[in-house]
N, C-alpha and C positions, 0 to 999 in steps of 0.2 A: 782356351787359347790364350794369346797374349803378347813388356816394353822397356827401351832407353834410346836416346837419339844422338846419331854421329855429327861430327863436323866435317864438312867437306872443304877441302883445300885443293886449289887448281895450282900445280907446279909441274915443271918438266920432270919426267920420271925416268929418262933413258939417255945416256950421253953416247956420242960416236967415239971412234978410236982417238979424236983430237980432244976429248973431253968437252965437246960441245953439246948443247942439249938437242936431242932428236925432235924436230918439230912435228912429228907425226904421232907422238904420245903425250898423255897428260895423266896426272893421277888424282883421283877423287878419293879423299879420306873421310872417315865417318867417326864421330865421337857422340855417343848417345846416352841417355839416362832413362831408366824405368822401362826398358825393353824386356817384354815377357819371354820366359824361355820358349823356345819353338816347339809346337805340339809335332807328334809323329805325322809325317806326311805333308809338313807345311815348311815354308821357308819365307824369309824376308826378301824383298827385292826393291832396291832404289830406282828412282826414275829421274832423269833431268828432262825439263819440258824446253823444246827448242822449236821456236816459231809455232807454238801451239801443239806440237806432237811430242808425245812422251818417247823417250828413248832409254832403255834399260841401262843402268849404271852397274848392275851386277847384283847376285843374290848372296845370301849369308844366313846363317841359322844363329841362335842364342843359346847358350847352355844355361844350366841351373843356377850359376853365379852370375849370370848377366854378361858374359863375355861374348863378344861377336866372333864368329869363326874367321872372319875377313874384315879388315878396316880399310884396305887401300885397294882401288880399282883403277885399272888403266883405261883411259878412254880418249876419243878424239879432242884434242885441244881447242879446235874451233867450236865444237859442240859445247864444250864447258863454258867457253867464254861468251856464247850467245845464249845460253840457258837462262830461262827467266824464273824457273822455280825448281824445287827439289821435292819430290813426293816419295814416301815410303808404304809399300802394299805388304799384304800377306798373300802368298801365292801357293797352289799346291806344289807338291815335290814327288815326282815329276810334273813338269807343267807343258801341256802341249799348246797353250794359248800365248802368242807373243805378246798380247795386250795387257795392260794392268788389269787386275781383278777388281771388284767393286769395293774390296775390304782395304780401304787406305787409310792409315792410322795416324800418319804425320804429314805436313807440308810446310813449306816455307818459300818466300819470294826473295830473290836475291836482291840486295842493295849494295851496289858495288861488287865487293868479294866475299860477302858474307850474307847468311840468311838465318833467321831463327825458325826452327822446325816445331810446330805445335800442333796440337788436335783441332786448333781454330781455324785453320787453313781451308779455303772453300773446297779443296779436294779431298779433305779428311772429314772430320765431323762437323766442321764449319760453325763451331760455337766455342767459346772459352769456358762455358759452364760456371760462371762467377755468380749467377744470381739464382742458384737452385734452392729447393727446400723439400725436406721430407719429414712426414709423421706417419706413425702406424698405431694400431691397437692390437691387442691380444683378444681373440674371440673365435669361436667356432659356430658360425651361423648355419653350417650345413649339417649339423646333428642337433636332435633334440635334448641330449643329454646335457645336464646343468653342471657337470663336475670336470668337463674336459676344456674349459674354456681358455687355458693357458697353452693349448695345443694348436692354436692357429694364429696367423699373422695377416691382418689386412691393412693396405696403405690407404687409409682414410683419416679423417678428422671426426672424432666421436662428438664433438661439441655441436656440430651442425649438420654432420652426414655427408660433407663435401669431400673431395679429392684430397688425399695426404700427400700427394707429390706435386711439385712445381719443377718440371723439366723441359728442356727445349725439344722440339721435334728433331728427329734423327733422319739422316739422308739414308737413301736406299743402300741396302747391305748391311744395316744395323738393326738392333732391337734392344729395349731394355729387358732385364731379368731380375726378379726378385729371389732372394734367397734367405734360408734359415740355416744358421750353423748349430747343428744338433749334436752334442757329444764330439765335437770337432769335425763333423761330417757336413759339408755344404750340401742342402737339399733345395732344389729349385721349387719356388712357388708360382712359376710360370713366366713366359715371355709376353711382352706387351709393347704396343706403341702409342696407346693412348692411356693417360692417367685416370680418365673418368669412365673407362669400360672395363669389363672382365678381361682377364689375361687369356692367353691361347690355350690353357690346359688346366685341368684339375684332377690329376692322377691320385691325390691322396685325400681328397675331401669326402665327406659323408654323403649320404643318399637321402636324408631326411628332409632337407629343404635346399633352396638354391642360395648361392652366396650374392653378397652385395655387387652393384656394377663397379668394382673397382678391382684393381690387381690385389692378389692374395691368396691363400690356401689354408685350408684345415688339415693338419697332419693327423689322419684318424685311421687310414687304412692303407694297405699296399706298401707297407714301409720298407725302404731299402734294406738289403743285407746288412746286419750288424746294428739295426736300429729296432725300437718297439714303437708302435703307435697305439694310442694317444701317447703324447709326452708332454713335457713342461719346458717352455721356452725361457723360463726365468733364468738369468745369468747367462744367457745366450747372446748371439748376435744376429742381426737381420742386416741384409745388404741389398742394394740396388746396384746392379752392374750393367755395362754395355757390352753387348755380345755381337760378334759377327753372325750374319744370317744369310745363308745357312751356317751352322755351326756344328764342328766335328768334335767338340769337347763337351763332357758332362760336367766340367769343372767351371767356376767363374772366370771370365776373362779378366785381364789386368786393369781394364777400366772399371773402377768401383767409386762412382761419384758420391754415393750416400752410404753411410754406415750407421747402425744404431745399436747400442749395447743395452740389451734387456736387464732391468734392474732386478735385484735377488727378490726384492719384495713385490714384484710386477702385480699389477691389479687388471683384471678383465675390463674390457670396455674403456680403459683410461688411455688418452692421447699421450704418446711419447714421441719426442724429437729425434730425428735423425741428424748426424754430424756430416758437414761437408769434407768429403775426403778426396777432392780433386787433386790437391797438392801433393798427396800422399800416393797417389796410384797412377797418375796420368804420365805418359812419357813426355820428353822434350828434348831438344838438342840445337845445336849450332852448327851451321853448314858455312864452310869458307871455301874460297876458290882462289 
């Protein structure tokens, strides 16, 4: 699934026969950055919060180029004037529920006639992700074979056996997910909520032994079509993403806070650092009225 944020502008949008503004209508305009293309069966929906109640400002989709299908929405001007916040959610299409879903990706509070929409808004992820950290090792603890160590990735610090990730707790409706990009194909290492516990699945790991109590995966068996396991993750990429939960896509979502480029001469059981990718993948925007 996945981002770019619009700007909201409150203006009169229709005039009568005497060229006077129609007081019954107002226009909400969106201008956004890094909004992910819409998945099949999904749409974005904007909401203005009026006296604590969310009111839909309209739905739109985003194409592969990041273009919004609609950027201008006709709304009640009184609601626009009283709105305290703007929130952007991801909704099913068609959507039989008039309330916002739990998947809220951006929000911003109006200050006068403008608001900055970010993931840090309490209605979205509630955190700016400015103090995150990531480390990983290559290892295959679930197999007794000694020559396949570069076919697994685990998010831990080999120096002391501690958690390799420092990430904030996510709100309801979201989970972290690890990925290894193998021959250009992203392969999940599992979703998780806690950085010091095993993740939610191990479809590719071996059966000789259990893995450590951290997120990670050995890519040993049940390889996806087009790949062969065991593999060698050298010169590949490992990623931590933030995913909607439940998630209807098998690909990484647009939120990728941590990325690690595996060295060509990578060593087994050596700790490697991940890069902060918040600025490169998170959406943001300006809302004006």
